[in-house]
C-alpha positions as CSV (number, residue, x, y, z in Angstrom):
1,P,-4.8,24.2,-1.2
2,F,-2.7,22.8,2.0
3,S,0.1,22.7,3.4
4,A,2.6,19.9,3.6
5,D,2.2,18.9,7.6
6,E,-1.3,19.3,6.8
7,A,-2.1,16.8,5.2
8,L,0.2,14.5,7.5
9,A,-2.5,15.9,10.2
10,A,-5.6,14.2,7.4
11,G,-3.6,11.8,7.2
12,F,-3.6,12.5,3.1
13,V,0.2,11.6,2.9
14,N,1.8,9.5,4.8
15,S,5.5,11.7,5.3
16,V,6.4,14.2,4.1
17,V,10.0,15.0,3.4
18,E,12.6,18.3,2.5
19,P,11.8,19.0,-1.4
20,E,15.8,17.5,-1.8
21,D,14.8,13.8,0.0
22,V,12.3,13.6,-2.7
23,V,13.5,11.6,-5.5
24,P,15.4,9.1,-2.9
25,T,12.4,8.6,-0.8
26,A,10.0,7.8,-4.0
27,Q,12.6,6.1,-5.1
28,A,13.8,3.9,-1.9
29,L,9.6,3.5,-1.9
30,A,9.5,1.9,-5.4
31,E,12.0,-0.4,-4.6
32,T,9.6,-1.1,-1.7
33,V,7.1,-2.2,-4.0
34,A,9.1,-3.4,-6.1
35,S,10.3,-6.1,-3.9
36,K,6.9,-6.9,-3.0
37,A,4.6,-10.1,-4.2
38,S,3.3,-8.5,-8.0
39,I,-0.6,-10.2,-6.7
40,A,-0.4,-8.0,-3.8
41,I,1.1,-5.0,-6.0
42,R,-2.6,-5.7,-8.7
43,T,-4.3,-6.7,-5.6
44,T,-3.2,-2.6,-3.8
45,K,-3.2,-1.5,-7.3
46,A,-7.2,-2.5,-8.1
47,H,-7.6,-1.6,-4.7
48,V,-7.0,1.6,-4.8
49,A,-8.9,2.4,-8.3
50,E,-12.1,1.0,-6.8
51,V,-11.8,3.8,-3.4
52,L,-10.6,6.4,-6.1
53,K,-13.9,5.7,-8.3
54,G,-15.9,5.4,-5.6
55,D,-16.3,1.4,-5.9
56,L,-15.1,1.0,-2.6
57,S,-15.4,2.4,0.8
58,R,-12.4,3.2,2.9
59,D,-13.5,0.9,5.5
60,D,-13.7,-2.2,2.8
61,A,-10.3,-1.1,1.6
62,R,-9.2,-1.3,4.9
63,S,-10.2,-4.1,5.8
64,A,-8.7,-6.6,3.3
65,V,-5.2,-4.9,3.8
66,H,-5.8,-6.6,6.9
67,A,-7.0,-9.3,6.1
68,L,-3.3,-9.1,3.9
69,Q,-1.6,-9.1,7.0
70,D,-2.8,-11.4,9.1
71,P,-0.8,-13.8,10.5
72,E,-2.3,-17.0,9.0
73,A,-3.1,-15.2,5.8
74,T,0.7,-14.2,5.3
75,E,1.6,-18.4,6.3
76,A,-0.9,-20.0,3.4
77,R,0.1,-17.7,1.3
78,N,3.5,-18.5,1.7
79,T,2.2,-22.1,2.0
80,Y,0.9,-22.2,-1.1
81,L,3.5,-20.1,-2.5
82,Q,6.4,-23.3,-1.1
83,S,4.1,-25.9,-2.7
84,R,5.2,-24.5,-6.7
85,R,8.2,-24.3,-6.2
């Protein structure tokens, strides 16, 4: 076993909150995730599942995330989505 601070230092979690802040923090995170495009959520879930099964390396997952965050990719997605309206 390890502490929350050790998990944070090791990169297993993104943040550590006080026990009384767990539910509000989780709700805020859920709202943030829900506000994203459904394709991004499905893709992220698929990548996480692949990493957990060992089918996708952590480096491959990071590369995919960086590609999705690239300004040119964002502009291309936005242009495509605008054309679909």
